[in-house]
Structures are given as structure tokens and as C-alpha cells.
C-alpha positions in Angstrom: 51.0 -6.1 13.1 48.4 -5.0 15.4 44.6 -4.2 13.9 43.7 -0.6 14.8 40.1 0.6 15.3 39.4 4.1 14.2 36.3 6.4 14.7 33.6 3.8 13.3 35.6 0.5 13.1 38.4 -0.9 11.4 40.0 0.0 7.9 43.0 -1.2 6.4 44.9 -2.3 2.8 43.6 -5.1 1.2 45.9 -8.1 1.0 48.1 -6.1 3.6 46.4 -6.0 6.8 42.8 -6.4 5.5 43.1 -10.0 5.0 40.5 -13.1 5.3 42.7 -14.2 8.6 42.1 -10.9 10.0 38.5 -10.2 9.1 37.9 -13.7 10.7 39.7 -12.5 13.9 37.9 -9.4 14.3 34.4 -11.4 13.5 35.6 -13.9 16.2 36.2 -10.9 18.6 32.9 -9.3 17.9 31.0 -12.8 18.3 32.5 -13.4 21.7 31.4 -9.6 22.4 27.9 -10.4 21.4 27.6 -13.7 23.2 29.0 -12.2 26.3 26.5 -9.4 26.2 23.6 -12.1 25.6 23.2 -11.4 21.8 22.0 -14.0 19.6 21.9 -12.5 16.2 23.9 -10.5 13.5 23.2 -8.9 10.2 26.1 -8.4 7.6 26.3 -6.0 4.5 28.7 -5.2 2.1 29.4 -2.4 -0.5 30.8 -2.9 -4.2 34.8 -2.9 -3.4 36.9 -5.6 -4.3 35.8 -9.0 -2.6 33.6 -7.2 -0.2 30.9 -10.0 -0.7 33.5 -12.6 -0.1 34.8 -10.9 3.2 31.2 -10.6 4.3 30.8 -14.2 3.8 33.9 -15.2 5.8 32.6 -12.7 8.8 29.3 -14.8 8.3 31.1 -18.2 8.6 32.6 -17.0 12.1 29.3 -15.8 13.3 27.4 -18.8 12.2 29.9 -21.1 13.6 29.6 -19.4 17.0 25.9 -20.3 17.1 24.6 -16.7 16.1 21.6 -16.1 13.8 22.9 -14.5 10.5 21.5 -12.5 8.1 23.6 -11.6 5.2 22.4 -9.0 2.4 21.4 -10.1 -0.8 23.7 -8.0 -3.1 25.5 -4.9 -2.0 23.8 -2.3 0.0 24.3 1.3 1.5 25.8 1.7 5.3 22.4 3.5 6.2 20.5 0.6 4.4 22.4 -1.9 6.5 21.9 0.3 9.8 18.1 0.2 9.3 18.3 -3.6 8.7 20.0 -4.0 12.2 17.0 -2.2 13.6 14.3 -3.5 11.6 15.2 -7.2 11.6 15.6 -7.0 15.4 19.1 -8.2 15.5 21.9 -7.4 18.2 24.2 -5.9 15.9 25.3 -5.2 12.6 28.5 -5.4 10.4 29.1 -3.5 7.0 32.0 -4.4 5.0 33.3 -1.1 3.8 36.0 1.6 3.7 33.6 4.1 3.0 35.1 7.0 1.0 38.6 5.4 1.0 40.6 4.7 -2.1 40.2 1.3 -3.8 43.3 -0.1 -1.8 41.3 -0.2 1.5 38.5 -2.2 2.8 36.8 -2.1 6.3 34.7 -3.5 9.1 31.9 -1.1 10.4 30.0 -2.1 13.4 26.5 -1.2 14.1 24.3 -1.5 17.1 20.5 -2.8 17.2 19.1 1.0 17.4 20.6 1.5 13.9 23.4 3.3 14.1 27.2 3.7 14.7 28.3 1.2 17.6 29.1 3.4 20.6 32.7 4.2 21.8 32.4 1.6 24.3 31.5 -1.2 22.2 34.0 -0.4 19.8 36.7 -0.4 22.4 35.3 -3.7 23.9 35.6 -5.4 20.5 39.2 -4.2 19.9 40.3 -5.2 23.5 39.4 -8.6 22.7 41.4 -9.0 19.9 44.8 -10.1 21.5 43.3 -12.8 23.5 41.1 -14.1 20.6 41.6 -17.8 21.5 40.1 -20.2 18.9 38.6 -18.8 15.6 35.5 -20.8 15.1 34.8 -21.7 11.2 33.3 -24.7 9.5 29.6 -23.5 9.6 28.0 -20.9 7.3 24.3 -20.9 7.8 22.6 -17.4 6.8 19.6 -16.1 5.7 19.7 -13.8 2.9 17.8 -10.5 3.1 17.1 -7.8 0.3 18.3 -4.8 2.3 17.9 -2.4 -0.7 13.9 -3.1 -1.0 13.1 -2.0 2.5 15.5 0.5 2.3 14.1 2.2 -0.5 10.5 1.7 0.8 11.5 3.5 4.2 12.9 6.6 2.2 9.9 6.8 0.2 7.7 6.9 3.2 9.2 9.9 4.6 7.5 12.1 1.9 4.0 12.7 0.9 3.2 10.7 -2.3 2.8 13.8 -4.4 6.0 15.6 -2.9 7.9 15.0 -6.2 4.9 15.5 -8.5 4.7 19.2 -8.0 7.2 20.5 -10.6 9.4 19.0 -13.4 13.0 19.1 -12.3 16.0 17.2 -13.8 18.7 15.5 -11.6 22.3 13.7 -12.2 22.8 11.1 -9.6 26.6 10.0 -9.2 26.9 6.9 -7.1 30.9 7.1 -7.6 30.7 3.4 -8.6 29.2 2.7 -4.8 26.4 1.1 -3.2 23.8 4.0 -4.2 23.9 2.8 -7.9 20.2 2.9 -9.3 18.7 3.6 -6.0 17.7 7.4 -6.6 16.5 6.5 -9.7 14.0 3.7 -8.3 12.8 6.1 -5.5 12.0 8.6 -8.0 10.2 6.4 -10.6 6.6 7.7 -11.6 7.3 11.2 -10.5 8.2 14.1 -12.3 11.6 14.2 -11.4 13.9 13.1 -14.3 16.8 11.1 -13.1 20.2 10.7 -15.1 23.0 8.5 -13.7 26.8 8.4 -14.3 29.3 6.1 -12.8 26.3 3.9 -12.0 28.2 0.4 -12.7 30.7 -1.2 -10.4 34.3 -0.6 -10.6 36.6 -2.0 -7.8 39.0 0.9 -8.7 36.4 3.6 -8.5 37.7 5.5 -11.5 41.0 5.6 -9.7 39.8 8.4 -7.3 38.4 8.4 -3.8 34.8 7.5 -4.0 34.3 10.7 -1.5 31.8 13.2 -2.7 34.0 16.2 -2.6 34.8 19.1 -5.2 37.8 17.7 -6.8 36.2 14.1 -7.2 33.2 15.6 -9.1 34.2 17.1 -12.3 32.4 14.7 -14.3 29.2 15.5 -12.4 29.7 19.4 -12.6 30.2 19.0 -16.4 27.0 16.5 -16.8 25.0 19.2 -14.9 25.8 21.9 -17.0 25.7 19.9 -20.2 22.1 18.6 -19.5 20.8 21.5 -18.3 20.1 19.9 -14.9 18.7 21.7 -11.7 20.7 19.5 -9.2 23.9 17.3 -8.7 23.8 14.4 -6.3 26.6 12.4 -5.5 27.4 9.8 -2.8 30.4 8.1 -1.4 31.1 4.3 -1.7 28.8 3.1 0.9 26.1 5.8 0.8 26.4 7.6 4.1 27.7 10.9 2.6 26.4 13.3 -0.1 28.0 16.1 -2.1 25.7 18.6 -3.7 26.3 20.3 -7.0 24.1 23.2 -7.9 22.4 24.3 -11.4 25.7 26.3 -12.5 28.0 23.2 -11.9 29.3 24.7 -8.9 30.2 22.1 -5.7 28.4 23.5 -2.5 30.4 23.0 0.4 29.6 20.3 2.9 29.3 23.1 5.6 26.5 25.0 3.5 24.5 21.8 3.0 24.6 21.0 6.6 23.1 24.6 7.2 20.4 24.5 4.5 19.3 21.0 5.7 19.4 22.2 9.1 17.2 25.0 8.1 14.7 23.0 6.2 14.5 20.1 9.1 13.8 23.0 11.6 11.9 25.5 9.8 10.0 23.7 7.0 9.6 20.3 8.2 9.3 21.5 11.8 11.1 18.7 13.6 11.2 18.9 17.4 14.5 18.3 19.2 18.0 19.7 19.7 20.8 20.2 17.3 24.1 18.1 17.1 27.3 19.2 15.5 30.9 17.9 15.5 33.8 20.5 16.5 34.4 20.7 12.7 31.0 22.1 11.9 29.8 25.4 10.3 29.3 28.4 12.7 26.0 28.9 10.9 24.6 25.9 12.8 24.7 27.8 15.8 23.3 30.9 14.4 20.4 29.0 12.8 19.9 26.9 16.1 19.6 30.3 18.1 17.2 31.8 15.9 14.8 28.9 15.8 15.2 28.6 19.7 17.0 25.1 19.6 20.0 24.2 21.8 23.2 22.8 19.8 25.4 20.2 21.4 28.9 19.8 20.1 30.7 16.7 19.8 34.3 15.4 18.7 34.6 14.3 15.1 32.9 11.1 14.2 29.1 10.5 13.5 29.3 7.9 16.5 29.5 10.6 18.8 26.4 12.4 17.2 24.6 9.1 17.4 25.2 9.0 20.9 23.5 12.1 21.3 20.7 10.8 19.3 20.2 7.9 21.9 20.1 10.2 24.9 18.3 13.3 23.6 15.6 14.1 21.1 17.6 15.4 18.1 16.0 17.0 15.1 19.2 17.2 13.0 22.7 16.2 13.6 25.7 16.0 11.4 29.3 16.9 10.7 31.3 18.7 7.9 32.2 15.5 6.0 28.8 15.4 4.2 27.3 13.2 6.5 23.9 14.3 8.1 21.2 12.3 10.3 17.7 13.3 10.9 15.5 12.7 14.0 12.7 11.2 12.0 14.9 8.5 10.5 17.5 6.3 12.2 20.8 7.5 14.2 22.9 7.2 11.1 24.5 9.3 8.4 22.2 9.0 5.0 23.7 10.2 1.8 20.7 9.4 -0.4 18.1 10.9 2.0 20.3 14.1 2.6 20.1 14.6 -1.3 15.9 13.8 -1.4 15.5 16.2 1.3 17.9 18.8 -1.0 15.3 18.1 -3.7 12.3 18.6 -1.6 13.6 22.0 -0.3 13.8 23.1 -3.8 10.4 21.9 -4.5 8.7 23.5 -1.6 10.4 26.7 -1.6 10.2 26.9 -5.6 13.9 28.0 -5.4 16.9 26.9 -7.1 20.1 25.9 -5.1 21.9 29.3 -5.7 18.9 31.2 -4.7 18.6 29.3 -1.5 22.3 30.0 -0.7 21.7 33.4 -1.3 19.1 33.6 1.1 20.8 31.6 3.6 23.7 34.3 3.5 21.5 37.1 3.6 19.8 35.8 6.8 22.8 34.6 8.8 25.7 35.7 7.2 28.4 34.5 4.7 30.5 31.4 5.5 33.5 30.3 3.2 34.9 26.9 4.5 38.1 24.8 3.2 39.8 21.8 4.3 43.2 20.8 3.6 44.6 17.0 4.5 48.3 16.8 4.7 49.8 13.4 4.3 52.0 12.3 7.4 54.1 9.4 8.4 52.7 7.2 11.0 51.9 9.1 14.4 53.0 12.4 13.2 49.8 14.0 13.0 49.0 13.3 16.6 52.3 14.3 17.6 51.9 17.7 15.8 48.5 18.2 17.4 49.8 17.5 20.9 52.9 20.1 20.3 50.0 22.7 19.5 47.9 21.8 22.7 51.2 22.3 24.8 52.1 25.7 23.3 49.7 28.6 23.9 48.4 30.4 21.1 47.0 33.7 21.8 47.5 35.3 18.1 47.1 33.9 14.9 47.5 35.4 11.3 47.4 38.8 12.9 44.4 38.3 14.9 43.8 37.7 18.5 42.4 34.2 19.5 38.9 34.8 21.4 38.8 30.9 22.5 40.8 27.7 22.1 38.6 24.4 21.7 40.2 21.2 22.9 37.3 18.9 22.3 38.9 17.2 19.3 42.3 18.3 18.2 43.1 22.4 18.6 40.4 24.6 17.4 41.0 28.4 17.4 38.1 30.5 17.6 38.0 34.3 16.7 35.7 37.3 17.4 33.7 37.2 14.0 33.2 33.3 14.5 35.9 32.6 12.3 37.7 29.3 13.3 40.7 27.3 12.6 41.1 23.5 13.4 44.1 21.1 13.4 43.2 17.4 13.8 44.7 14.2 13.2 42.8 11.5 11.3 41.4 8.7 13.4 41.4 6.5 10.1 44.4 7.4 7.8 47.8 9.1 8.2 46.8 12.4 7.8 46.8 15.8 9.5 43.4 17.7 8.8 43.4 21.4 8.5 40.0 23.0 8.6 39.1 26.7 8.0 36.0 28.6 8.0 35.7 32.7 7.8 33.2 35.1 6.4 35.2 35.6 3.4 37.0 33.5 0.6 40.3 35.8 1.1 40.5 35.3 4.8 39.9 31.7 4.5 42.9 31.2 2.3 44.8 33.3 4.2 44.3 31.3 7.4 44.8 28.5 5.6 48.1 29.2 4.7 49.1 30.6 8.0 47.8 27.1 9.5 50.1 25.3 7.0 52.9 27.7 8.1 52.4 26.7 11.6 52.7 23.2 11.1 55.6 23.3 9.0 
């Protein structure tokens, strides 16, 4: 069975294709890539998944046996922490052993570059292309230097805020790391401030409570209840490796990731006054375009996957970039999604404006219009998702749900756009056997109607 790379590396089911043998094979292909490009060093991190530390050490052995200088995280760390380490340690590339938000059955191998972000498409393709002609897998030497990635990650995040930022008002925050790599980190960052931090699911559970460690509405029932029960002002959830965020308001309601994108974008441009353009994936809210236009910023659109956003960070001055999955990046940080930093910036926004999340969303809608978003993932067999999308590309669609289609965008999948900025996107996942349906319209009723029509269209 061949190893297939997705949008940010390789993910597979543990003990099926994600085995020590295959991890060593991928590490050898990666080591060959680094050496052939004049590289000499690598840093490796890992999350809280089953045997992640052991897979990380297996990769470290291969890199070490190939004569590379190896740094290994002392304990589990987040993906943005590992990306930061890649830049701060001055190594050539980084490896993060994680399957991010996938279920407990999966693990994965993310590749990071020396600038502190996802490897470019060319790097990923080069590593993948070497797998079929791997030659000898070198093992036998396992020399590495341990580094405490969490320590300098915390120090870096704290440096982005004036010392008294979190001493302006007393607030209560509930943090749900979803049994993942951000456990205890938010509490440590906010120690000594006026922000009370309560934690749930803050211990290692390789089964992730038998849920996806993905901070979306259906997985956050305990967080929503805890916010209400403790009369907290905010709920923050992070996925398994800490590069995504989910936000719950004071009423215990989950905020759409699209709305969080819009709020963080507005905060970054208007209040933090960061210079640069806006980067968004094709699946991201139309509010981004409206905000950018009002603030006089250019918008660049990319396919789905933060590696495409990171590529824009490397080519242009970017103030803010992100995607609908809850991954957001900031020009003052690294070209990487950071779920913990995103949560801190939401908290900063509330402190600076003196408003609750519900009030902030009301203000957003009054100024830029309403937006209601839904995504549904349909399980498919094998390559059926890509085949369905290809059929839609070959079949012109002039009308949908009784409305005329204004524009068809083929940046990634098939996106139908309408006169009022409503849109529907059909896209096959790059990491799972899933067909994703995305819908955003100005009303809840229309969003439900379009989603049902999308399901009807694909059968």
C-alpha cells in the first residue's frame, strides 16, 4: 500500500499504514531531501496521541543515522510551537508527529520549513516522490538534543501583548484543550493576570474522549455547558495539536469559525493596525472581502490548506491569513496557524472594546451584513469525492435552488457564487475519504435550503 501525502503531510491509521516501518521510510525520504538541498539539521515535535513520542524517536533515529543534527521536543508540544522552534533554532526543516484533528485511530507526519510554517507544495511533492526509490533506510544511531519547546513558545506568545493587557478587567475563561497538546498552556500564559482560567479535558487521553479532537460545535458540548455553569465570559477550545481554535460565547453558543475569522481580521487591521494584505482560502467567509475593502486592503484567495496561505506570507507582507477550519495566522507571528494565540487575541479584543462576544458579533453584522455558514462532511468510498467534484466541473450549473449562479470558482473544487455573495462549495478532502459541502448565505433559512440542495445535487 502506497503512502499518500495530503495538504500538509501524511496521515494514516495507526498499525495499518502508520507503522514504525513507514515512519522510518518517510523520514528517510525526508532526510534525503534535506541532504540533497544542503541541509544539516531538523527539529522534531509530537502531540499527545498514542505512541507519538515513540514515532518521533523512530524518525529521530533515521535523521541521526543520516548524519543530521537532531533536536527533539522534551515532552509533547503544539504544531505552532514546533514551527516556531524550526525558525528559532535555525534548523533546515521540522517534523511534527500529529494527525491534528483526526480521530484517535490516526497519526501523522507534518513537515515544516525553516521560516516557521508549513512546507511548500514543492517540498511536500519532492519528499513524496522519493518514497518509491528510497534505497537503504539508515538506522542504528539515535543522537539528539532535547529542547523545551513549550517554554519558548509560551514566552513568545506573552511577548505579543503589553504586560498589563490582561490586568484591565476581571474575566473568566474556560479552556478545553480536547486532551491535546495545549493542555495547561493557556493557564500558564495568563498566570498572574486578572483572567481566571478554568480547564476541562486537560489530561492525556489517547482516545480523545472518543471524539474528534476538532474544536467544532458538535464536539464541544461540555465546554458550552461549563461556560454557562460557571458564568464564564468566554470558552476557548483547541484541537489535538493546537493550530486551530473554537470559540464559545458567554451564552454557551459556539461561534462559527467564519465569524471568528471576521472578528480576528477586524481586530488585527483596525485595532492592532497590522500592515499588509489579507489572505483567505476559497472556503472562507465573504465578510473577509467586505472588511478588507472597507479597511483598504487587498485580498488574495488560495485553495484550501494553510500551506497555501503560508506561501502568500513568504511572498507578500500579510497582516492576517486563515481558513474556515478555525486556523488563523498573523503577520507579527510566524506563517502558521496558531489556535492558542487566536484565543488570546479574542480575549484581547473583548478587553480593549469592553464588549462581550455577543455584542461584538452584533456590531460585526450591523457594519458588514449578516452571514450564516454551515459545512457538512459526507463519507465516501475511496476516490468517490474527487470523482463527484470532477463531474460537477464538467457539468455547467447556471441555476441552483431556484437562483441564478453569478460565478463559478474552480480554485479548489467547485464554488457557486450568487448576487448577494451567497456561495456553495463542493470539495473533496485531501486527507480523508470525505466530500465536503460548504454553504454561506445572509440568512439561516437560506443556508439550510442551499445545504439540502447541495446534498440533493451530489445524490
